[in-house]
MMTF fields as JSON, N, C-alpha, C and O atoms, coordinates in Angstrom:
{
  "mmtfVersion": "1.0.0",
  "mmtfProducer": "UNKNOWN",
  "numBonds": 515,
  "numAtoms": 516,
  "numGroups": 129,
  "numChains": 1,
  "numModels": 1,
  "chainsPerModel": [1],
  "groupsPerChain": [129],
  "chainIdList": ["A"],
  "bondAtomList": [4, 2, 8, 6, 12, 10, 16, 14, 20, 18, 24, 22, 28, 26, 32, 30, 36, 34, 40, 38, 44, 42, 48, 46, 52, 50, 56, 54, 60, 58, 64, 62, 68, 66, 72, 70, 76, 74, 80, 78, 84, 82, 88, 86, 92, 90, 96, 94, 100, 98, 104, 102, 108, 106, 112, 110, 116, 114, 120, 118, 124, 122, 128, 126, 132, 130, 136, 134, 140, 138, 144, 142, 148, 146, 152, 150, 156, 154, 160, 158, 164, 162, 168, 166, 172, 170, 176, 174, 180, 178, 184, 182, 188, 186, 192, 190, 196, 194, 200, 198, 204, 202, 208, 206, 212, 210, 216, 214, 220, 218, 224, 222, 228, 226, 232, 230, 236, 234, 240, 238, 244, 242, 248, 246, 252, 250, 256, 254, 260, 258, 264, 262, 268, 266, 272, 270, 276, 274, 280, 278, 284, 282, 288, 286, 292, 290, 296, 294, 300, 298, 304, 302, 308, 306, 312, 310, 316, 314, 320, 318, 324, 322, 328, 326, 332, 330, 336, 334, 340, 338, 344, 342, 348, 346, 352, 350, 356, 354, 360, 358, 364, 362, 368, 366, 372, 370, 376, 374, 380, 378, 384, 382, 388, 386, 392, 390, 396, 394, 400, 398, 404, 402, 408, 406, 412, 410, 416, 414, 420, 418, 424, 422, 428, 426, 432, 430, 436, 434, 440, 438, 444, 442, 448, 446, 452, 450, 456, 454, 460, 458, 464, 462, 468, 466, 472, 470, 476, 474, 480, 478, 484, 482, 488, 486, 492, 490, 496, 494, 500, 498, 504, 502, 508, 506, 512, 510],
  "bondOrderList": [1, 1, 1, 1, 1, 1, 1, 1, 1, 1, 1, 1, 1, 1, 1, 1, 1, 1, 1, 1, 1, 1, 1, 1, 1, 1, 1, 1, 1, 1, 1, 1, 1, 1, 1, 1, 1, 1, 1, 1, 1, 1, 1, 1, 1, 1, 1, 1, 1, 1, 1, 1, 1, 1, 1, 1, 1, 1, 1, 1, 1, 1, 1, 1, 1, 1, 1, 1, 1, 1, 1, 1, 1, 1, 1, 1, 1, 1, 1, 1, 1, 1, 1, 1, 1, 1, 1, 1, 1, 1, 1, 1, 1, 1, 1, 1, 1, 1, 1, 1, 1, 1, 1, 1, 1, 1, 1, 1, 1, 1, 1, 1, 1, 1, 1, 1, 1, 1, 1, 1, 1, 1, 1, 1, 1, 1, 1, 1],
  "groupList": [{"groupName": "MET", "atomNameList": ["N", "CA", "C", "O"], "elementList": ["N", "C", "C", "O"], "formalChargeList": [0, 0, 0, 0], "bondAtomList": [1, 0, 2, 1, 3, 2], "bondOrderList": [1, 1, 2], "singleLetterCode": "M", "chemCompType": "L-PEPTIDE LINKING"}, {"groupName": "SER", "atomNameList": ["N", "CA", "C", "O"], "elementList": ["N", "C", "C", "O"], "formalChargeList": [0, 0, 0, 0], "bondAtomList": [1, 0, 2, 1, 3, 2], "bondOrderList": [1, 1, 2], "singleLetterCode": "S", "chemCompType": "L-PEPTIDE LINKING"}, {"groupName": "GLY", "atomNameList": ["N", "CA", "C", "O"], "elementList": ["N", "C", "C", "O"], "formalChargeList": [0, 0, 0, 0], "bondAtomList": [1, 0, 2, 1, 3, 2], "bondOrderList": [1, 1, 2], "singleLetterCode": "G", "chemCompType": "PEPTIDE LINKING"}, {"groupName": "ILE", "atomNameList": ["N", "CA", "C", "O"], "elementList": ["N", "C", "C", "O"], "formalChargeList": [0, 0, 0, 0], "bondAtomList": [1, 0, 2, 1, 3, 2], "bondOrderList": [1, 1, 2], "singleLetterCode": "I", "chemCompType": "L-PEPTIDE LINKING"}, {"groupName": "ALA", "atomNameList": ["N", "CA", "C", "O"], "elementList": ["N", "C", "C", "O"], "formalChargeList": [0, 0, 0, 0], "bondAtomList": [1, 0, 2, 1, 3, 2], "bondOrderList": [1, 1, 2], "singleLetterCode": "A", "chemCompType": "L-PEPTIDE LINKING"}, {"groupName": "HIS", "atomNameList": ["N", "CA", "C", "O"], "elementList": ["N", "C", "C", "O"], "formalChargeList": [0, 0, 0, 0], "bondAtomList": [1, 0, 2, 1, 3, 2], "bondOrderList": [1, 1, 2], "singleLetterCode": "H", "chemCompType": "L-PEPTIDE LINKING"}, {"groupName": "THR", "atomNameList": ["N", "CA", "C", "O"], "elementList": ["N", "C", "C", "O"], "formalChargeList": [0, 0, 0, 0], "bondAtomList": [1, 0, 2, 1, 3, 2], "bondOrderList": [1, 1, 2], "singleLetterCode": "T", "chemCompType": "L-PEPTIDE LINKING"}, {"groupName": "LEU", "atomNameList": ["N", "CA", "C", "O"], "elementList": ["N", "C", "C", "O"], "formalChargeList": [0, 0, 0, 0], "bondAtomList": [1, 0, 2, 1, 3, 2], "bondOrderList": [1, 1, 2], "singleLetterCode": "L", "chemCompType": "L-PEPTIDE LINKING"}, {"groupName": "ARG", "atomNameList": ["N", "CA", "C", "O"], "elementList": ["N", "C", "C", "O"], "formalChargeList": [0, 0, 0, 0], "bondAtomList": [1, 0, 2, 1, 3, 2], "bondOrderList": [1, 1, 2], "singleLetterCode": "R", "chemCompType": "L-PEPTIDE LINKING"}, {"groupName": "ASN", "atomNameList": ["N", "CA", "C", "O"], "elementList": ["N", "C", "C", "O"], "formalChargeList": [0, 0, 0, 0], "bondAtomList": [1, 0, 2, 1, 3, 2], "bondOrderList": [1, 1, 2], "singleLetterCode": "N", "chemCompType": "L-PEPTIDE LINKING"}, {"groupName": "VAL", "atomNameList": ["N", "CA", "C", "O"], "elementList": ["N", "C", "C", "O"], "formalChargeList": [0, 0, 0, 0], "bondAtomList": [1, 0, 2, 1, 3, 2], "bondOrderList": [1, 1, 2], "singleLetterCode": "V", "chemCompType": "L-PEPTIDE LINKING"}, {"groupName": "GLU", "atomNameList": ["N", "CA", "C", "O"], "elementList": ["N", "C", "C", "O"], "formalChargeList": [0, 0, 0, 0], "bondAtomList": [1, 0, 2, 1, 3, 2], "bondOrderList": [1, 1, 2], "singleLetterCode": "E", "chemCompType": "L-PEPTIDE LINKING"}, {"groupName": "LYS", "atomNameList": ["N", "CA", "C", "O"], "elementList": ["N", "C", "C", "O"], "formalChargeList": [0, 0, 0, 0], "bondAtomList": [1, 0, 2, 1, 3, 2], "bondOrderList": [1, 1, 2], "singleLetterCode": "K", "chemCompType": "L-PEPTIDE LINKING"}, {"groupName": "ASP", "atomNameList": ["N", "CA", "C", "O"], "elementList": ["N", "C", "C", "O"], "formalChargeList": [0, 0, 0, 0], "bondAtomList": [1, 0, 2, 1, 3, 2], "bondOrderList": [1, 1, 2], "singleLetterCode": "D", "chemCompType": "L-PEPTIDE LINKING"}, {"groupName": "PRO", "atomNameList": ["N", "CA", "C", "O"], "elementList": ["N", "C", "C", "O"], "formalChargeList": [0, 0, 0, 0], "bondAtomList": [1, 0, 2, 1, 3, 2], "bondOrderList": [1, 1, 2], "singleLetterCode": "P", "chemCompType": "L-PEPTIDE LINKING"}, {"groupName": "PHE", "atomNameList": ["N", "CA", "C", "O"], "elementList": ["N", "C", "C", "O"], "formalChargeList": [0, 0, 0, 0], "bondAtomList": [1, 0, 2, 1, 3, 2], "bondOrderList": [1, 1, 2], "singleLetterCode": "F", "chemCompType": "L-PEPTIDE LINKING"}, {"groupName": "GLN", "atomNameList": ["N", "CA", "C", "O"], "elementList": ["N", "C", "C", "O"], "formalChargeList": [0, 0, 0, 0], "bondAtomList": [1, 0, 2, 1, 3, 2], "bondOrderList": [1, 1, 2], "singleLetterCode": "Q", "chemCompType": "L-PEPTIDE LINKING"}, {"groupName": "TRP", "atomNameList": ["N", "CA", "C", "O"], "elementList": ["N", "C", "C", "O"], "formalChargeList": [0, 0, 0, 0], "bondAtomList": [1, 0, 2, 1, 3, 2], "bondOrderList": [1, 1, 2], "singleLetterCode": "W", "chemCompType": "L-PEPTIDE LINKING"}, {"groupName": "TYR", "atomNameList": ["N", "CA", "C", "O"], "elementList": ["N", "C", "C", "O"], "formalChargeList": [0, 0, 0, 0], "bondAtomList": [1, 0, 2, 1, 3, 2], "bondOrderList": [1, 1, 2], "singleLetterCode": "Y", "chemCompType": "L-PEPTIDE LINKING"}, {"groupName": "CYS", "atomNameList": ["N", "CA", "C", "O"], "elementList": ["N", "C", "C", "O"], "formalChargeList": [0, 0, 0, 0], "bondAtomList": [1, 0, 2, 1, 3, 2], "bondOrderList": [1, 1, 2], "singleLetterCode": "C", "chemCompType": "L-PEPTIDE LINKING"}],
  "groupTypeList": [0, 1, 1, 2, 3, 1, 4, 5, 2, 6, 7, 7, 6, 8, 9, 2, 3, 1, 10, 2, 11, 7, 12, 13, 3, 6, 14, 14, 4, 7, 1, 8, 9, 14, 3, 11, 6, 6, 10, 5, 6, 13, 9, 13, 13, 4, 15, 10, 10, 2, 10, 8, 8, 8, 2, 11, 7, 16, 7, 12, 10, 9, 17, 7, 14, 1, 2, 13, 9, 4, 1, 2, 15, 6, 1, 4, 17, 9, 1, 2, 1, 7, 13, 7, 18, 8, 3, 6, 15, 14, 13, 1, 1, 15, 17, 7, 15, 1, 2, 18, 19, 3, 2, 10, 1, 14, 6, 4, 14, 10, 13, 6, 2, 7, 11, 4, 6, 10, 1, 3, 8, 14, 6, 2, 2, 9, 3, 8, 2],
  "groupIdList": [1, 2, 3, 4, 5, 6, 7, 8, 9, 10, 11, 12, 13, 14, 15, 16, 17, 18, 19, 20, 21, 22, 23, 24, 25, 26, 27, 28, 29, 30, 31, 32, 33, 34, 35, 36, 37, 38, 39, 40, 41, 42, 43, 44, 45, 46, 47, 48, 49, 50, 51, 52, 53, 54, 55, 56, 57, 58, 59, 60, 61, 62, 63, 64, 65, 66, 67, 68, 69, 70, 71, 72, 73, 74, 75, 76, 77, 78, 79, 80, 81, 82, 83, 84, 85, 86, 87, 88, 89, 90, 91, 92, 93, 94, 95, 96, 97, 98, 99, 100, 101, 102, 103, 104, 105, 106, 107, 108, 109, 110, 111, 112, 113, 114, 115, 116, 117, 118, 119, 120, 121, 122, 123, 124, 125, 126, 127, 128, 129],
  "secStructList": [7, 7, 7, 7, 7, 7, 7, 6, 6, 7, 3, 3, 3, 3, 6, 6, 3, 3, 7, 6, 6, 3, 3, 3, 3, 3, 7, 7, 7, 3, 3, 3, 3, 3, 3, 3, 7, 7, 7, 6, 6, 7, 1, 1, 7, 7, 3, 3, 3, 3, 3, 3, 3, 3, 7, 7, 3, 3, 3, 3, 3, 3, 7, 7, 6, 6, 6, 6, 6, 6, 6, 6, 2, 2, 2, 2, 2, 2, 2, 6, 7, 3, 3, 3, 3, 3, 3, 3, 7, 6, 6, 1, 7, 3, 3, 3, 3, 3, 3, 3, 3, 3, 3, 3, 3, 3, 3, 7, 7, 6, 6, 1, 7, 7, 3, 3, 3, 3, 3, 3, 3, 3, 3, 3, 3, 3, 3, 3, 7],
  "xCoordList": [138.86, 137.91, 138.281, 139.459, 137.292, 137.488, 137.951, 137.588, 138.755, 139.174, 138.351, 138.662, 137.302, 136.464, 135.782, 135.497, 135.524, 134.826, 133.602, 133.52, 132.672, 131.475, 131.823, 132.706, 131.129, 131.311, 130.528, 130.744, 129.614, 128.787, 129.673, 130.545, 129.44, 130.245, 131.291, 132.027, 131.373, 132.279, 131.797, 130.609, 132.725, 132.387, 133.047, 134.078, 132.44, 133.004, 132.952, 131.932, 134.063, 134.067, 134.455, 135.21, 133.927, 134.269, 134.768, 134.019, 136.028, 136.663, 136.505, 136.283, 136.623, 136.571, 135.176, 135.04, 134.139, 132.762, 132.127, 132.169, 131.541, 130.92, 129.773, 128.958, 129.732, 128.627, 127.462, 127.55, 126.375, 125.199, 124.322, 124.419, 123.471, 122.481, 123.137, 122.543, 124.362, 125.094, 124.509, 124.388, 124.146, 123.549, 124.542, 124.842, 125.045, 125.993, 127.198, 127.09, 128.347, 129.564, 130.375, 130.564, 130.847, 131.729, 133.017, 133.05, 134.081, 135.347, 135.875, 135.471, 136.78, 137.342, 138.084, 138.845, 137.857, 138.622, 140.05, 140.264, 141.015, 142.426, 142.908, 142.725, 143.526, 143.97, 145.199, 145.553, 145.821, 146.91, 146.716, 146.331, 146.976, 146.889, 148.138, 149.251, 147.965, 149.137, 149.643, 148.852, 150.947, 151.556, 152.477, 153.46, 152.149, 152.958, 154.298, 154.362, 155.378, 156.734, 157.45, 158.677, 156.686, 157.26, 158.0, 157.519, 159.181, 159.959, 160.05, 159.719, 160.499, 160.526, 161.428, 161.209, 162.414, 163.315, 162.829, 163.47, 161.703, 161.144, 160.291, 159.601, 160.346, 159.482, 158.197, 157.232, 158.192, 157.021, 156.683, 157.549, 155.412, 155.022, 155.574, 155.803, 155.779, 156.311, 155.49, 155.023, 155.326, 154.504, 155.155, 155.928, 154.837, 155.061, 153.694, 152.734, 153.608, 152.326, 152.433, 153.5, 151.293, 151.214, 150.937, 151.163, 150.456, 150.203, 149.104, 148.26, 149.134, 148.068, 146.784, 146.791, 145.707, 144.404, 143.419, 143.43, 142.563, 141.506, 140.182, 139.995, 139.265, 137.91, 137.164, 137.756, 135.884, 135.051, 134.642, 134.434, 134.531, 133.885, 132.391, 131.949, 131.61, 130.162, 129.514, 129.894, 128.551, 127.829, 126.36, 125.968, 125.552, 124.109, 123.73, 124.152, 122.926, 122.5, 120.99, 120.38, 120.397, 119.033, 119.114, 120.029, 118.157, 118.261, 117.09, 115.934, 117.4, 116.395, 116.602, 117.549, 115.755, 115.983, 116.058, 116.78, 115.333, 115.321, 116.522, 116.815, 117.232, 118.297, 119.686, 120.638, 119.843, 121.15, 121.835, 123.007, 121.089, 121.633, 122.789, 123.446, 123.052, 124.125, 125.476, 126.329, 125.657, 126.913, 127.367, 128.566, 126.431, 126.766, 127.211, 127.876, 126.864, 127.335, 126.777, 127.487, 125.525, 124.981, 125.748, 126.052, 126.056, 126.854, 128.267, 128.808, 128.866, 130.211, 130.218, 131.15, 129.17, 129.054, 128.921, 129.568, 128.071, 127.821, 129.082, 129.354, 129.852, 131.031, 132.277, 133.223, 132.288, 133.483, 134.612, 135.783, 134.28, 135.311, 136.084, 135.527, 137.386, 138.248, 138.211, 138.583, 137.76, 137.546, 138.387, 138.848, 138.584, 139.35, 138.38, 137.492, 138.549, 137.688, 138.487, 139.649, 137.831, 138.438, 137.394, 136.312, 137.744, 136.916, 137.571, 138.726, 136.843, 137.361, 136.6, 135.377, 137.348, 136.769, 136.585, 137.203, 135.739, 135.448, 136.666, 136.619, 137.755, 138.962, 139.889, 141.031, 139.396, 140.104, 141.124, 141.743, 141.327, 142.181, 141.409, 140.186, 142.109, 141.427, 142.103, 143.276, 141.345, 141.842, 141.586, 140.519, 142.56, 142.476, 142.863, 143.905, 142.032, 142.315, 141.516, 140.528, 141.954, 141.218, 140.386, 140.753, 139.259, 138.422, 137.348, 137.104, 136.722, 135.642, 134.315, 134.272, 133.251, 131.916, 131.511, 131.322, 131.381, 131.063, 129.626, 129.19, 128.89, 127.506, 126.683, 127.152, 125.453, 124.447, 123.194, 122.586, 122.817, 121.707, 120.575, 120.579, 119.596, 118.472, 117.523, 117.399, 116.854, 115.791, 114.59, 114.734, 113.415, 112.171, 111.268, 110.257, 111.624, 110.813, 109.423, 109.212, 108.486, 107.102, 106.973, 106.241, 107.658, 107.387, 108.63, 108.835, 109.447, 110.611, 111.022, 110.433, 112.02, 112.421, 113.216, 113.71, 113.328, 114.17, 115.63, 116.067, 116.365, 117.787, 118.543, 117.96, 119.85, 120.717, 121.976, 122.511, 122.439, 123.739, 124.707, 124.453, 125.82, 126.819, 128.087, 128.504, 128.704, 129.94, 131.055, 130.916, 132.162, 133.337, 134.488, 134.743, 135.192, 136.337, 137.624, 137.916, 138.419, 139.701, 140.661, 140.578, 141.567, 142.582, 143.841, 143.796, 144.954, 146.211, 146.909, 146.889, 147.538, 148.383, 147.648, 146.422, 148.439, 147.928, 147.001, 147.119, 146.091, 145.246, 146.154, 146.914, 146.078, 146.921, 146.102, 144.922, 146.703, 146.015, 146.948, 146.501],
  "yCoordList": [167.6, 166.698, 165.259, 164.902, 164.459, 163.062, 162.209, 162.454, 161.208, 160.22, 158.946, 157.95, 158.967, 157.782, 157.34, 158.152, 156.033, 155.483, 154.696, 154.273, 154.508, 153.737, 152.256, 151.742, 151.583, 150.14, 149.336, 148.133, 150.007, 149.316, 148.681, 149.334, 147.416, 146.688, 145.783, 145.106, 145.756, 144.816, 143.401, 143.104, 142.534, 141.164, 140.16, 140.444, 138.973, 137.878, 136.614, 136.309, 135.871, 134.551, 133.512, 133.79, 132.319, 131.151, 130.096, 129.632, 129.715, 128.75, 129.174, 128.343, 130.494, 131.03, 131.245, 131.705, 130.925, 131.075, 132.267, 132.349, 133.189, 134.376, 133.989, 133.122, 134.652, 134.467, 135.307, 136.533, 134.637, 135.32, 135.861, 135.435, 136.796, 137.372, 137.997, 138.03, 138.492, 139.119, 140.496, 141.331, 140.723, 141.998, 142.863, 143.978, 142.382, 143.129, 142.254, 141.031, 142.896, 142.159, 142.957, 144.164, 142.265, 142.864, 142.046, 140.937, 142.59, 141.854, 141.574, 142.228, 140.599, 140.281, 141.471, 142.15, 141.715, 142.731, 142.227, 141.037, 143.112, 142.759, 143.353, 144.545, 142.528, 143.03, 142.257, 141.214, 142.791, 142.135, 142.475, 143.596, 141.529, 141.797, 142.541, 142.155, 143.61, 144.271, 143.434, 142.968, 143.25, 142.476, 143.421, 143.925, 143.65, 144.585, 143.965, 142.811, 144.734, 144.263, 145.209, 145.188, 146.031, 147.004, 146.281, 145.282, 146.802, 146.249, 147.295, 148.462, 146.866, 147.752, 148.968, 149.989, 148.89, 150.03, 151.009, 152.037, 150.711, 151.618, 152.692, 152.427, 153.913, 154.986, 155.075, 155.716, 154.432, 154.43, 152.992, 152.117, 152.77, 151.424, 151.088, 151.971, 149.797, 149.329, 148.129, 147.327, 148.026, 146.96, 146.39, 147.07, 145.146, 144.527, 144.031, 144.06, 143.581, 143.057, 141.557, 141.024, 140.889, 139.442, 139.054, 139.836, 137.858, 137.316, 138.097, 138.727, 138.04, 138.664, 137.867, 136.637, 138.568, 137.93, 138.496, 139.688, 137.609, 138.012, 137.615, 136.484, 138.56, 138.262, 137.501, 137.07, 137.341, 136.604, 137.49, 138.693, 136.882, 137.494, 137.282, 136.153, 138.358, 138.264, 138.745, 139.786, 138.002, 138.442, 138.115, 137.157, 138.939, 138.724, 138.45, 139.164, 137.405, 137.015, 136.805, 136.521, 136.95, 136.469, 134.952, 134.351, 134.325, 132.902, 132.134, 132.522, 131.039, 130.099, 128.773, 128.055, 128.425, 127.226, 125.94, 125.02, 125.854, 124.613, 124.475, 123.375, 125.576, 125.503, 125.835, 125.758, 126.206, 126.593, 127.542, 127.364, 128.565, 129.48, 130.313, 130.999, 130.272, 131.079, 130.447, 130.296, 130.082, 129.506, 128.291, 128.073, 127.512, 126.254, 126.404, 125.513, 127.505, 127.703, 126.678, 126.258, 126.266, 125.244, 123.937, 123.255, 123.593, 122.387, 122.527, 121.577, 123.719, 123.947, 123.839, 123.292, 124.366, 124.243, 122.78, 122.32, 122.047, 120.644, 119.794, 118.946, 120.016, 119.185, 119.659, 118.891, 120.921, 121.454, 121.718, 121.637, 122.033, 122.226, 123.525, 124.541, 123.461, 124.638, 125.213, 124.535, 126.469, 127.07, 128.325, 128.913, 128.733, 129.928, 131.072, 130.936, 132.193, 133.355, 134.528, 134.733, 135.291, 136.503, 137.612, 137.493, 138.688, 139.886, 140.877, 141.257, 141.293, 142.276, 143.575, 143.63, 144.613, 145.915, 146.716, 146.397, 147.754, 148.516, 149.151, 149.448, 149.361, 149.934, 148.856, 149.142, 147.611, 146.434, 145.836, 144.827, 146.419, 145.762, 144.571, 144.51, 143.63, 142.431, 141.867, 142.134, 141.078, 140.26, 138.815, 138.48, 137.956, 136.535, 135.738, 135.998, 134.771, 133.979, 132.683, 132.566, 131.714, 130.457, 130.548, 131.246, 129.836, 129.868, 128.795, 128.136, 128.645, 127.677, 128.409, 129.458, 127.864, 128.375, 127.864, 126.665, 128.791, 128.378, 128.703, 128.376, 129.349, 129.654, 130.1, 130.862, 129.622, 130.071, 130.345, 129.423, 131.614, 132.015, 132.607, 133.805, 131.775, 132.283, 133.126, 132.936, 134.066, 134.837, 134.872, 134.843, 134.933, 134.994, 136.066, 135.743, 137.351, 138.436, 138.489, 137.971, 139.108, 139.193, 139.914, 139.452, 141.025, 141.876, 142.147, 143.268, 141.13, 141.261, 139.868, 138.875, 139.783, 138.5, 137.639, 138.11, 136.355, 135.434, 135.844, 136.115, 135.884, 136.217, 135.245, 134.563, 135.187, 134.428, 135.242, 135.874, 135.218, 135.784, 134.607, 133.615, 134.732, 133.668, 134.149, 135.292, 133.278, 133.602, 132.693, 131.47, 133.308, 132.584, 132.909, 134.079, 131.877, 132.078, 131.835, 130.696, 132.907, 132.723, 131.884, 131.868, 131.194, 130.4, 130.384, 130.658, 130.062, 129.94, 131.263, 132.12, 131.426, 132.588, 133.904, 133.967, 134.953, 136.321, 136.57, 135.919, 137.505, 137.919, 138.543, 139.464, 138.045, 138.536, 139.354, 139.076, 140.339, 141.149, 141.878, 142.61],
  "zCoordList": [61.8, 61.201, 61.569, 61.6, 61.841, 62.227, 61.057, 59.907, 61.369, 60.374, 60.481, 59.827, 61.302, 61.5, 60.213, 59.333, 60.12, 58.952, 59.406, 60.559, 58.515, 58.8, 58.959, 58.272, 59.861, 60.043, 59.014, 58.861, 58.304, 57.305, 56.241, 55.669, 55.989, 55.015, 55.643, 54.925, 56.985, 57.64, 57.342, 57.462, 56.954, 56.555, 57.479, 58.089, 57.579, 58.364, 57.534, 56.917, 57.519, 56.901, 57.94, 58.872, 57.76, 58.578, 57.61, 56.751, 57.745, 56.84, 55.378, 54.497, 55.136, 53.784, 53.223, 52.089, 53.983, 53.518, 54.233, 55.461, 53.47, 54.052, 54.977, 54.659, 56.128, 57.059, 56.538, 56.469, 56.174, 55.655, 56.764, 57.915, 56.409, 57.332, 58.563, 59.641, 58.398, 59.494, 59.784, 58.888, 61.046, 61.44, 62.202, 61.773, 63.297, 64.13, 64.404, 64.487, 64.543, 64.862, 65.874, 65.727, 66.9, 67.892, 67.883, 68.416, 67.28, 67.232, 68.641, 69.601, 68.759, 70.075, 70.671, 69.981, 71.955, 72.668, 72.834, 73.069, 72.715, 72.882, 74.196, 74.443, 75.044, 76.347, 76.822, 76.274, 77.834, 78.574, 80.048, 80.381, 80.918, 82.348, 82.798, 82.442, 83.582, 84.166, 85.349, 86.169, 85.43, 86.519, 87.285, 86.742, 88.532, 89.326, 89.677, 90.1, 89.503, 89.799, 90.768, 90.869, 91.472, 92.396, 93.516, 94.051, 93.862, 94.981, 96.091, 95.885, 97.257, 98.43, 98.245, 98.897, 97.394, 97.205, 96.149, 95.926, 95.49, 94.483, 95.151, 96.135, 94.603, 95.074, 94.26, 94.676, 93.11, 92.232, 91.861, 91.835, 91.577, 91.19, 89.8, 88.973, 89.569, 88.288, 87.83, 88.639, 86.511, 85.945, 84.694, 84.018, 84.394, 83.091, 82.642, 83.412, 81.407, 80.937, 80.727, 80.421, 80.901, 80.733, 79.283, 78.359, 79.11, 77.774, 77.071, 77.707, 75.742, 74.955, 75.169, 75.128, 75.393, 75.585, 74.58, 74.272, 74.072, 73.15, 73.746, 74.194, 73.745, 74.199, 73.118, 72.129, 73.308, 72.35, 71.18, 71.337, 70.016, 68.874, 69.085, 69.297, 69.029, 69.186, 67.896, 67.36, 67.402, 66.226, 66.357, 67.025, 65.701, 65.67, 64.229, 63.32, 64.021, 62.68, 62.671, 63.702, 61.478, 61.286, 61.36, 60.797, 62.053, 62.347, 61.772, 61.941, 61.09, 60.586, 61.304, 60.984, 62.257, 63.07, 62.255, 62.636, 61.147, 60.371, 59.459, 58.992, 59.193, 58.211, 58.707, 57.931, 59.985, 60.521, 59.551, 59.22, 59.088, 58.094, 58.611, 57.827, 59.884, 60.45, 60.127, 61.002, 58.865, 58.354, 59.146, 59.321, 59.62, 60.292, 61.734, 62.263, 62.387, 63.753, 64.73, 65.644, 64.563, 65.462, 65.288, 66.267, 64.061, 63.792, 64.359, 64.926, 64.205, 64.745, 66.265, 66.855, 66.893, 68.351, 68.746, 69.687, 68.016, 68.33, 68.191, 69.041, 67.124, 66.861, 67.595, 67.769, 68.029, 68.691, 67.708, 68.078, 66.467, 65.446, 65.663, 66.078, 65.37, 65.378, 63.972, 63.014, 63.838, 62.529, 62.358, 63.337, 61.106, 60.777, 60.483, 59.641, 61.175, 61.024, 60.477, 60.826, 59.613, 59.071, 59.113, 58.538, 59.806, 59.825, 58.871, 59.066, 57.847, 56.902, 57.117, 56.987, 57.447, 57.746, 56.45, 55.435, 56.481, 55.267, 54.592, 53.398, 55.337, 54.724, 54.165, 53.805, 54.093, 53.564, 54.523, 54.187, 55.708, 56.692, 57.255, 57.127, 57.873, 58.365, 59.591, 59.85, 60.353, 61.459, 61.088, 60.574, 61.348, 61.025, 62.27, 62.87, 62.66, 63.85, 63.82, 63.095, 64.614, 64.786, 66.053, 66.999, 66.067, 67.252, 67.238, 66.228, 68.382, 68.587, 68.785, 69.428, 68.242, 68.511, 69.894, 70.094, 70.843, 72.215, 72.609, 73.713, 71.701, 72.045, 70.86, 70.015, 70.8, 69.841, 70.671, 71.215, 70.762, 71.633, 70.8, 70.517, 70.401, 69.612, 70.455, 71.665, 69.78, 70.418, 69.479, 68.257, 70.074, 69.308, 69.908, 70.532, 69.726, 70.28, 69.656, 68.559, 70.345, 69.89, 68.559, 67.684, 68.383, 67.228, 66.377, 65.909, 66.181, 65.292, 64.83, 65.259, 63.965, 63.4, 64.365, 65.389, 64.008, 64.759, 64.564, 63.445, 65.653, 65.616, 66.492, 67.336, 66.285, 67.176, 67.419, 66.507, 68.655, 68.994, 69.061, 69.744, 68.341, 68.256, 68.942, 68.752, 69.743, 70.453, 69.953, 69.938, 69.546, 69.069, 70.002, 70.287, 70.484, 71.386, 70.623, 70.261, 70.365, 69.691, 70.535, 71.763, 69.857, 70.528, 69.675, 68.476, 70.302, 69.557, 69.374, 70.257, 68.201, 67.916, 67.936, 68.029, 67.845, 67.863, 66.68, 65.642, 66.84, 65.721, 64.679, 64.981, 63.455, 62.374, 61.417, 61.203, 60.851, 59.88, 58.967, 58.085]
}
């Protein structure tokens, strides 16, 4: 039997304030670059890993152009503010990191509501949880 849990109920805060109208969230991908260290006397390849890398946090929100209801993301993008983000998963575990809002991409499809995709770029220390 699977130990998987539903993603429903995942929450996001920016500087301690809940992000309202949150629809979808894609946490930052965690990766390290492999660095080959094989030498001529080795019969097998050898690697070490590089620095910890975090991809972008991507989220989709219902968007109100007149009110920047996406918890101030347009303002954060405009000012270039470094903000504190916390993703709390349904099992109460969490990721905590600082990042910059690097994109707000609104959409206005013909037969659905206004939405915006927001991109946050983590920076600094490791994601803590």
